[in-house]
N, C-alpha and C positions, 0 to 999 in steps of 0.2 A: 692553779695551785695558789693556795693562800700562805700570806706572812704574817701573823701579827707581830710586832717588831717593837722592841722597849727599850729604852737606853738605860742602861744600866750602870750604879758603880759597882755593884758585885751580882753574880748570880750563879746557884748550883741546883741540880737535879739528885734528889735521894731516891734510892729503890732499895725497900726491907732495911733502913736506916743505915745502909753505905751510900758513900757520895760517888754518884756514876758520873759525874763533870760539873765541871767548876771552872768561872772566869771572874776578873775581875773587871775592870772598867771594860764594856762593850757591849756588845748587842744581845740580847735574848731574843731567840726566832721561836713564835711558836707555829708550827707549820701541819695546813692542813691539806689534804690531798682529792681533788674534786674527779670525777667520773672520767672527764675528758681529758685530762693533764698526761702530757707526755714528757719526756726528756728536756725537750725543746722549751717545755712552760717552767722547769726545774734551770733550765740553761739561765732564761731572761731574767727568773726573779731572783736566783743567787745575784747575779752582776749587780741589779739594782739594789739589792741589799745589802752586798758591799759598798757602791757610789753613793747610795742614798745621804744625804746632807743634813745629821743630826745633832753632830757634836760642836759645841761652840770653838768659834776661832778667839783669835787676842782682842777682837773687840764685842766680844759675847753672842755673834750672832750665829746660828746653825749655820756654817758654811763648809764642815769638813766630814767627811765620811769615817766608815771604820778602817778602811783601808788608807785613807790619811793619817790617821792616829794609832794604827797598829794594835787595835783593840781587840778582845777576846770575845767568840763568836761561840754561845750556845745556843745548838738546836735541840729542839723537844717536840716529839709529833705532837699533834693536836687535832686526832680526826673530827671532834668536837667543831671546829670552824669550817667546815662543811656543811653543817647540819641546815636546812630549810627549814627559819621560826617564822614561817609567813602566815601560817594555818594553826589556830589551836594556842594550845598551852603544854605541848609537847614536840619536842623535835622531831623532825623525820630526817633520819640519814642517807635517803634515796640519794643525793646527789654526793654522797662519799664514793670514792675509788673502793672496791672490796678489799679487803685487808692486806692480802699476799699483794696486790697489784704497787696499794698503797705504801707498802714496807719496800718494796724495790724502788721506786721513785724516791721516798723518801732516804735510803741508804746511797741512792743515783747524787741527790742534793748533797750530803755530805760529804761524800767521797769526793766530788766538785769543788766542794770547798775548801778541803783538805790542801787541793791540789794547787790552787791559786791564794789560800789565805794562810799564814801560819798558825793561830790560834783557834783551834774548832774542838768543841768539846760537847757532848750529846748526853741525850738522855738514852732510854731502850724502848722501842717501837714497843707498843701495846702493854708496856708496861704498867703497873699503879705507881705513880711517880709521884711525888712530892717536891713541888719546885718551890725555890725561895729566892726572892731578890730585893734590892731596894733599887726602885725607878728611880732614875736620876732626872728631877725636872717636876713632876713628871713628863715624861714625852714618851707616845706610843702612838704608833701608824699602823693602818692594815694595808698592805701591799698584793697586789696581783701582777700572778705572772703566768 
């Protein structure tokens, strides 16, 4: 399971001209699900996302996590993260989990996030989404679970 996390001062996802999910300060998580991923991978990745220290402390050092600051979490499905881009000029999605199984794991990740973290917003799995964000820093990391 892959999570491209971005520290944001705000982020939102629109579907068909309507806002589906929106947060203020926090993390935008673009979530990709690979063939061999399981709920255990999702649990491990969620724990890492919530604890990853990317927010500044009083000394302007990245020492605080999303949990520490009580920020928002916007989770957006992003199957293209699971693409194999090693050959040629067109991505292959053979390493991505099939859509029905990926949706199940995406929903599992989101449901677990809602259990342990107060502010969770989402997009819609497999929808045509427009994601807007103000990346704070910019700060962006790729995490694997």
